[in-house]
C-alpha positions in Angstrom: -21.9 40.2 -5.7 -25.4 38.8 -5.7 -25.9 35.6 -7.7 -29.5 34.8 -6.8 -28.5 31.1 -6.5 -30.8 28.6 -4.9 -29.5 25.5 -3.2 -29.4 23.1 -6.1 -27.3 20.0 -5.3 -29.1 17.5 -7.5 -30.6 17.8 -11.0 -34.3 17.2 -11.4 -34.7 13.6 -12.6 -38.3 12.5 -12.5 -39.3 9.2 -14.0 -39.9 9.3 -17.7 -43.4 10.6 -18.6 -43.8 12.3 -15.2 -43.2 16.0 -14.8 -42.6 16.9 -11.2 -44.1 20.1 -9.9 -42.0 23.2 -9.7 -42.7 25.3 -6.6 -41.5 28.5 -8.2 -43.9 28.3 -11.1 -47.7 28.3 -11.1 -50.1 27.3 -13.8 -49.9 29.3 -17.0 -51.2 32.8 -16.5 -53.0 34.8 -19.2 -50.5 37.6 -18.9 -51.1 40.4 -21.4 -48.3 40.8 -24.0 -46.4 37.9 -22.3 -44.4 37.4 -25.5 -42.9 40.9 -25.6 -40.3 40.1 -22.9 -40.4 36.3 -22.9 -37.3 34.1 -22.7 -38.1 31.2 -25.0 -36.1 27.9 -24.9 -35.7 25.9 -28.1 -36.0 22.1 -27.7 -34.6 20.0 -30.6 -36.7 16.9 -29.8 -34.3 14.2 -31.1 -31.4 15.6 -29.0 -33.1 16.7 -25.7 -34.0 13.5 -23.8 -34.7 9.9 -24.7 -37.3 8.1 -22.6 -37.4 4.7 -24.4 -33.7 4.1 -24.8 -33.5 3.9 -28.6 -30.9 6.6 -28.8 -33.4 9.2 -30.2 -35.0 11.9 -28.1 -38.8 11.8 -27.8 -41.8 13.6 -26.4 -42.0 11.6 -23.2 -38.3 12.4 -22.6 -39.0 16.1 -23.1 -42.0 15.8 -20.7 -39.8 14.2 -18.0 -37.3 17.0 -18.2 -39.7 20.0 -18.2 -38.8 20.7 -14.6 -35.3 21.6 -15.8 -36.8 24.3 -17.9 -39.1 25.6 -15.2 -36.1 25.7 -12.8 -34.0 27.4 -15.4 -36.6 30.2 -15.4 -37.7 30.4 -19.0 -41.2 31.5 -20.0 -41.9 29.2 -22.9 -40.5 26.2 -24.8 -40.3 26.0 -28.6 -40.4 22.5 -30.0 -38.7 21.8 -33.3 -40.7 19.5 -35.6 -42.1 16.2 -34.2 -44.6 15.5 -37.0 -44.8 12.4 -39.1 -41.9 12.5 -41.5 -39.5 10.3 -43.4 -36.7 12.4 -41.8 -34.9 13.4 -44.9 -34.2 16.7 -43.3 -34.6 16.0 -39.5 -38.4 16.4 -39.6 -38.6 19.5 -41.7 -40.0 17.2 -44.4 -43.6 16.7 -43.0 -45.8 13.9 -44.4 -48.7 14.5 -42.0 -49.1 17.8 -40.1 -51.6 16.3 -37.7 -49.7 13.2 -36.6 -46.7 12.6 -34.4 -43.8 10.7 -35.9 -43.6 7.3 -34.1 -39.9 8.0 -33.3 -41.1 10.8 -31.0 -44.3 9.3 -29.6 -48.0 9.8 -30.1 -50.6 12.5 -30.2 -51.5 11.7 -26.6 -47.8 12.2 -25.7 -48.0 15.7 -27.3 -51.2 16.6 -25.5 -49.7 15.4 -22.1 -46.5 17.4 -22.7 -48.5 20.6 -23.5 -50.6 20.1 -20.4 -47.6 19.4 -18.1 -45.8 22.4 -19.5 -48.8 24.7 -18.7 -48.9 23.2 -15.2 -45.3 24.3 -14.7 -46.0 27.8 -16.0 -44.4 27.2 -19.4 -46.0 28.1 -22.7 -45.5 25.9 -25.7 -44.6 27.0 -29.2 -44.5 24.4 -32.0 -42.7 24.5 -35.3 -44.8 24.9 -38.5 -43.4 24.0 -41.9 -45.6 25.7 -44.5 -43.1 26.3 -47.4 -42.8 22.6 -48.4 -44.0 19.2 -47.5 -42.4 15.8 -47.7 -42.4 14.0 -51.0 -44.3 11.3 -49.1 -47.2 13.6 -48.3 -50.4 12.2 -49.6 -51.0 15.2 -51.8 -47.6 15.0 -53.5 -47.8 11.2 -54.0 -51.3 11.7 -55.6 -50.0 14.5 -57.8 -47.3 12.2 -59.2 -49.8 9.5 -59.9 -52.3 11.8 -61.6 -49.8 13.4 -64.0 -49.6 16.7 -65.7 -52.6 19.0 -65.6 -54.2 17.4 -62.5 -55.8 19.4 -59.8 -53.5 18.0 -57.2 -50.4 19.2 -59.1 -51.7 22.8 -58.7 -50.9 22.5 -55.0 -47.1 22.3 -55.8 -44.9 24.0 -58.4 -44.9 21.6 -61.4 -43.6 23.0 -64.6 -42.5 21.6 -68.1 -38.8 21.7 -68.7 -36.9 23.8 -71.2 -35.0 22.4 -74.2 -36.2 20.4 -77.2 -37.6 17.6 -75.0 -38.0 19.4 -71.7 -34.6 18.0 -70.5 -33.6 21.3 -68.8 -35.0 22.8 -65.5 -37.7 25.5 -65.9 -35.4 28.2 -64.6 -31.9 28.7 -63.0 -33.0 28.5 -59.4 -30.7 26.7 -57.0 -31.5 24.6 -54.0 -30.3 25.9 -50.7 -28.7 22.5 -50.2 -26.9 22.6 -53.5 -27.7 21.8 -57.2 -30.8 22.8 -59.1 -34.0 23.6 -57.2 -35.8 21.4 -59.7 -36.2 17.6 -60.0 -37.7 15.9 -63.0 -40.6 13.5 -62.6 -41.4 10.3 -64.4 -44.9 10.2 -65.8 -47.3 7.2 -65.0 -46.4 5.7 -68.4 -42.7 5.7 -67.6 -41.7 8.6 -69.8 -39.8 11.7 -68.5 -42.3 14.2 -67.2 -42.5 17.7 -65.6 -40.2 19.2 -63.1 -41.1 20.1 -59.5 -39.6 22.9 -57.4 -37.8 22.3 -54.1 -35.8 25.1 -52.6 -34.3 22.6 -50.2 -33.9 18.8 -50.6 -35.6 16.9 -53.5 -37.6 15.2 -50.8 -39.1 18.6 -49.9 -41.4 19.9 -52.7 -42.5 23.5 -52.3 -46.2 24.2 -51.9 -47.8 26.6 -54.4 -49.4 29.2 -52.1 -51.5 30.5 -55.0 -53.6 27.3 -54.4 -56.8 27.9 -52.3 -56.5 24.3 -51.1 -53.1 24.9 -49.7 -54.2 28.0 -47.9 -57.3 26.3 -46.4 -55.3 23.3 -45.3 -52.9 25.4 -43.2 -55.8 27.3 -41.7 -57.0 23.9 -40.6 -53.6 22.8 -39.3 -53.3 26.0 -37.2 -56.7 25.3 -35.6 -55.8 21.7 -35.0 -52.9 22.6 -32.8 -54.4 25.7 -31.2 -57.4 23.5 -30.2 -54.8 21.3 -28.4 -53.5 24.2 -26.4 -50.3 25.3 -28.1 -49.5 28.9 -27.5 -48.0 29.7 -30.8 -46.1 28.7 -33.9 -42.5 29.2 -35.1 -42.9 29.5 -38.8 -40.2 27.8 -40.8 -39.0 29.6 -43.9 -41.6 32.3 -43.3 -40.0 34.4 -46.0 -40.2 31.7 -48.7 -43.8 30.7 -49.3 -44.6 33.1 -52.1 -42.4 33.1 -55.2 -42.1 36.0 -57.7 -44.7 35.9 -60.4 -43.7 33.8 -63.4 -40.8 32.2 -61.5 -38.1 34.4 -63.2 -34.5 33.4 -63.4 -32.1 34.5 -60.7 -29.9 35.8 -63.5 -26.7 34.6 -61.9 -25.0 31.4 -61.0 -23.3 30.8 -57.7 -23.6 29.1 -54.3 -26.5 30.2 -52.1 -25.9 30.3 -48.4 -28.0 28.0 -46.2 -28.7 31.0 -44.0 -28.2 34.2 -45.8 -29.8 37.6 -46.6 -29.6 37.7 -50.4 -32.3 39.3 -52.5 -33.9 36.4 -54.4 -37.0 35.8 -56.5 -38.2 33.0 -54.1 -37.6 34.7 -50.8 -39.1 37.7 -49.0 -41.8 38.4 -51.6 -44.5 40.9 -50.6 -47.2 38.3 -51.1 -46.4 36.5 -47.9 -47.9 39.3 -45.9 -51.4 38.5 -47.0 -51.0 35.0 -45.6 -49.9 36.3 -42.2 -52.7 38.8 -42.0 -55.1 35.8 -42.6 -53.3 33.7 -39.9 -53.4 36.6 -37.4 -57.2 36.5 -37.4 -57.1 32.8 -36.5 -54.5 33.4 -33.7 -56.5 36.3 -32.3 -59.7 34.2 -32.1 -58.1 32.0 -29.4 -57.7 33.1 -25.8 -54.3 33.6 -24.1 -52.5 35.6 -26.7 -51.3 32.9 -29.1 -48.4 34.1 -31.2 -46.7 33.7 -34.6 -42.9 33.8 -34.8 -41.2 34.2 -38.2 -38.0 32.6 -39.3 -37.5 35.3 -41.9 -34.1 35.8 -43.5 -34.4 39.2 -45.1 -31.9 41.7 -46.6 -32.5 44.2 -43.7 -34.1 44.7 -40.4 -36.6 47.0 -42.0 -37.7 44.2 -44.3 -38.0 41.9 -41.3 -40.2 44.5 -39.5 -42.8 44.2 -42.3 -43.7 40.7 -41.0 -44.5 42.2 -37.6 -47.0 44.9 -38.4 -49.9 44.9 -35.9 -52.1 42.7 -38.1 -49.4 40.1 -39.0 -47.0 38.1 -36.8 -45.8 38.9 -33.3 -42.0 38.2 -33.4 -39.3 37.4 -35.9 -35.8 36.0 -35.3 -33.1 38.6 -35.3 -30.5 36.9 -37.5 -28.7 40.2 -38.0 -27.8 40.1 -34.4 -26.8 36.5 -34.4 -24.4 37.1 -37.3 -22.6 40.0 -35.6 -19.1 39.4 -34.3 -17.7 40.2 -30.9 -17.1 43.8 -31.6 -18.5 46.6 -29.5 -19.1 49.1 -32.4 -20.7 46.4 -34.6 -22.9 45.2 -31.7 -24.0 48.7 -30.9 -24.9 49.3 -34.5 -27.0 46.2 -34.9 -28.7 46.7 -31.5 -29.7 50.2 -32.5 -30.8 49.2 -36.0 -32.8 46.3 -34.6 -34.6 48.4 -32.1 -35.2 51.2 -34.6 -36.7 48.8 -37.1 -39.2 47.3 -34.7 -40.3 50.5 -33.0 -42.5 51.8 -35.9 -44.5 48.5 -36.1 -44.7 48.2 -32.3 -43.1 44.8 -32.2 -40.5 43.6 -29.7 -37.0 43.0 -30.9 -35.7 39.4 -30.4 -32.2 38.4 -29.5 -30.6 35.0 -30.3 -27.1 33.6 -30.2 -27.5 30.0 -31.2 -30.1 27.6 -32.7 -30.2 24.2 -34.5 -29.0 25.7 -37.8 -25.8 27.6 -36.7 -22.5 26.9 -35.0 -23.0 27.2 -31.2 -22.0 30.6 -30.1 -19.3 29.5 -27.7 -17.4 28.1 -30.7 -18.5 30.8 -33.1 -17.1 33.5 -30.9 -13.7 31.9 -30.8 -13.7 29.6 -27.8 -12.2 32.5 -25.8 -12.7 31.7 -22.1 -15.7 33.6 -20.7 -16.7 35.2 -24.0 -19.8 33.1 -24.5 -20.9 33.9 -21.0 -20.4 37.6 -21.5 -22.4 37.4 -24.8 -25.2 35.6 -23.0 -25.5 38.3 -20.3 -25.5 41.0 -22.9 -28.3 39.3 -24.8 -30.4 38.8 -21.7 -30.1 42.5 -20.7 -31.4 43.8 -24.0 -35.1 45.0 -24.3 -37.4 42.5 -25.9 -37.6 38.7 -26.1 -34.7 36.3 -25.9 -34.2 32.8 -27.4 -32.1 30.2 -25.7 -31.0 27.1 -27.7 -30.9 23.9 -25.7 -27.4 23.3 -24.2 -26.3 26.9 -24.4 -27.2 27.2 -20.7 -24.5 24.5 -20.2 -22.0 26.4 -22.3 -21.8 23.5 -24.8 -19.3 24.0 -27.7 -19.8 22.9 -31.2 -18.8 19.3 -31.9 -16.4 19.8 -34.7 -14.9 16.2 -35.0 -17.9 14.1 -35.9 -17.0 11.2 -38.1 -18.4 11.5 -41.6 -20.3 8.2 -41.3 -22.5 9.6 -38.5 -23.4 12.9 -40.1 -27.0 13.3 -41.1 -27.3 16.9 -42.3 -28.4 17.0 -45.9 -26.1 19.9 -46.6 -23.1 17.7 -45.8 -23.9 15.5 -48.7 -24.4 18.2 -51.3 -21.5 19.5 -53.3 -22.0 23.2 -52.8 -19.5 24.2 -50.2 -21.6 23.3 -47.2 -19.8 21.1 -44.6 -22.5 19.6 -42.5 -22.5 22.7 -40.3 -25.8 21.7 -38.5 -24.8 18.3 -37.1 -22.3 19.7 -34.6 -24.9 21.8 -32.8 -27.4 19.0 -32.6 -25.4 16.5 -30.5 -27.7 15.2 -27.6 -27.5 16.9 -24.3 -25.6 15.6 -21.3 -27.7 15.4 -18.2 -25.3 13.3 -15.9 -21.6 12.9 -15.5 -21.6 9.3 -16.4 -23.7 6.7 -18.3 -23.9 5.3 -21.8 -25.3 8.6 -23.1 -24.6 10.9 -20.1 -28.2 10.7 -18.9 -29.7 11.4 -22.3 -31.3 8.0 -22.2 -30.5 4.4 -21.2 -29.2 3.5 -24.7 -26.7 5.4 -26.9 -27.3 8.7 -28.7 -28.0 9.2 -32.4 -24.9 11.5 -32.6 -21.9 10.6 -30.4 -21.3 12.9 -27.4 -17.8 13.9 -26.5 -16.6 12.2 -23.3 -15.6 15.6 -21.9 -19.3 16.6 -21.8 -19.8 14.7 -18.6 -18.4 17.7 -16.8 -20.7 20.0 -18.7 -23.8 18.1 -17.7 -26.7 19.4 -15.7 -25.6 17.2 -12.8 -22.1 18.5 -12.8 -23.0 22.1 -13.1 -26.0 22.2 -10.7 -25.1 23.9 -7.4 -21.7 25.2 -8.7 -21.8 29.0 -8.5 -19.1 29.3 -11.1 -21.0 27.2 -13.7 -22.7 28.5 -16.8 -25.9 26.7 -15.8 -26.1 28.7 -12.6 -25.2 31.9 -14.4 -28.2 31.4 -16.6 -30.4 30.5 -13.7 -29.3 33.7 -11.9 -29.6 35.9 -14.9 -33.2 34.7 -15.6 -34.1 35.2 -12.0 -32.8 38.8 -12.1 -34.5 39.4 -15.4 -37.8 38.3 -13.8 -37.3 40.4 -10.7 -35.9 43.6 -11.9 -38.6 46.0 -13.2 -36.3 47.6 -15.9 -35.5 44.2 -17.6 -37.5 42.2 -20.1 -39.9 44.0 -22.5 -38.9 47.4 -23.9 -38.0 49.3 -27.0 -34.8 51.2 -26.3 -31.6 51.6 -24.3 -29.8 54.7 -23.1 -26.2 54.4 -24.2 -23.6 55.5 -21.7 -20.1 56.9 -22.3 -17.6 54.1 -22.1 -14.0 53.3 -23.2 -13.3 52.0 -26.7 -14.3 48.4 -27.0 -16.8 48.6 -24.1 -20.6 48.7 -24.5 -22.5 50.3 -21.7 -26.2 51.1 -21.4 -28.9 52.0 -18.9 -32.5 50.8 -18.8 -35.0 52.6 -16.5 -38.4 51.3 -15.4 -41.4 53.4 -14.5 -40.9 54.6 -11.0 -37.2 55.1 -11.5 -35.6 51.7 -10.9 -32.5 51.7 -13.1 -30.3 48.9 -14.5 -26.9 49.2 -16.1 -25.1 46.7 -18.2 -21.4 47.0 -19.3 -19.6 44.7 -21.6 -15.9 44.6 -22.3 -15.3 43.1 -25.7 -11.5 43.8 -25.5 -9.0 41.1 -24.8 -7.5 43.2 -21.9 -9.0 44.7 -18.8 -10.4 48.2 -19.1 -11.0 50.9 -16.5 -14.6 52.1 -16.8 -15.6 55.7 -17.1 -16.0 57.5 -13.8 -19.5 56.9 -12.4 -20.3 54.0 -14.7 -19.7 51.2 -12.2 -21.7 52.8 -9.3 -24.5 50.9 -7.8 -25.1 47.4 -6.5 -23.6 44.6 -8.6 -26.3 42.1 -9.5 -24.4 39.7 -11.6 -21.2 39.3 -13.6 -20.2 36.8 -16.3 -16.8 36.3 -14.8 -14.7 37.4 -11.8 -15.2 41.1 -11.0 -13.9 42.8 -7.8 -16.1 45.9 -8.0 -13.1 48.2 -8.5 -14.4 49.6 -11.8 -11.8 47.7 -13.8 -13.7 45.4 -16.1 -11.9 42.2 -17.0 -11.5 41.2 -20.7 -14.6 39.5 -22.3 -16.8 40.2 -19.3 -20.3 41.6 -18.7 -21.5 43.1 -15.5 -25.0 44.0 -14.4 -25.6 46.8 -11.8 -28.8 48.3 -10.3 -29.0 51.8 -9.0 
């Protein structure tokens, strides 16, 4: 079988702050519609690479490790928040949208990272957090000082409470992190005051997007980063900025899921689309096809598609796919529904298995040997754009035994049934077999790494043809080279045994690609004719006999 493996005996380890050139990647090209088939790699800055040895990842560390991403073969890097922040929610509580938090570096570091990435042929997407700010943002601090009725308070949701003396929250909304979504203020004279809305932590007050000042501020923030060369924005809580008029009660009590698809008066309101039509005009004014990517948890794929109409955003995360189990019938259903929903609006479907908010897919799919690798090859064979979360190319599992005293996820500390689910997927990456933090940095790491991760490191896996890292490198190489892979809007399903997914993709000119996935826990003999052609890649051992092993994906070309 062809693995498309290069001779990689040593991991790339340039000095901190220096990005070595990658021969296989040229400077960023202004490729039309590049985002329709792009593989985008998510970097969680505090856990990727630490250049100064303080145990926390930073921008110079990311910059030094960019050659790993170029060598992996991804098209773009998405950076989770690095803005100035008190870090009440790992940077998703922004106090200054135009400044870099000192723990990550400086604005010059960000500019250098963007420039180096472009030199390696990598585009850069940055997180934008427009639903809420930090409670330390200058606007919110001024709003507290000025008191009820002030102009500054109109930029957030301040409301009087209910009850005889305003002692009850304005409505029954719940925080995603648990408890009421309202916190009462203290007026400048020391008396109890109004309440303010926060769909997440109390340190994250929600903006009121009815405010013209809020809208103009974010237009300015977009231009600030576009002027510095970023290629797009991943929009946090893209479905949450507009609330139902009058802030009506939910009408029911109960625990909200951190990541769910419920119909709620503060999520997926139609008013958000006006905002994105406005933002699209800004993105389109810059060269190079700058994009907007929605983190939009909606009740259905059809609702998600509304964010991707031609005059709105470019992509949205496909959480419906991420939440699908390892079941051929269910996977086929969600693949079809996802492609069907995107086709009318002309947007690419996206595919994702892991991110910084969910249990890593190796663990989520049951820790069955090879299943995560099979799922990865399936995802990368589907038409559209794929997202890879840092460490999934190493086959990292969820860390499930973190001591309570090291956990930092706000949801862990809230009494609403959450269990700190996001810390276990945020443990810093292992780059080398040995060292105080397995090559993450010269010091420790802000979350402890399992000792066993040394054998999952970039160093340990580089050059090993059986490793998950080399599987990803090979898959991305095939994806770049085969004309039927990447962007597209449909698949041709092929007849296959129960528990097996099989589909064909055909490029203009007739080049065909076939993918078959056995989700069963036993080997299955494939339908006659299905396994014909040249094997390109398999997620596990496959002898070419037409008997597909359990939990295995194989790629063929005709």
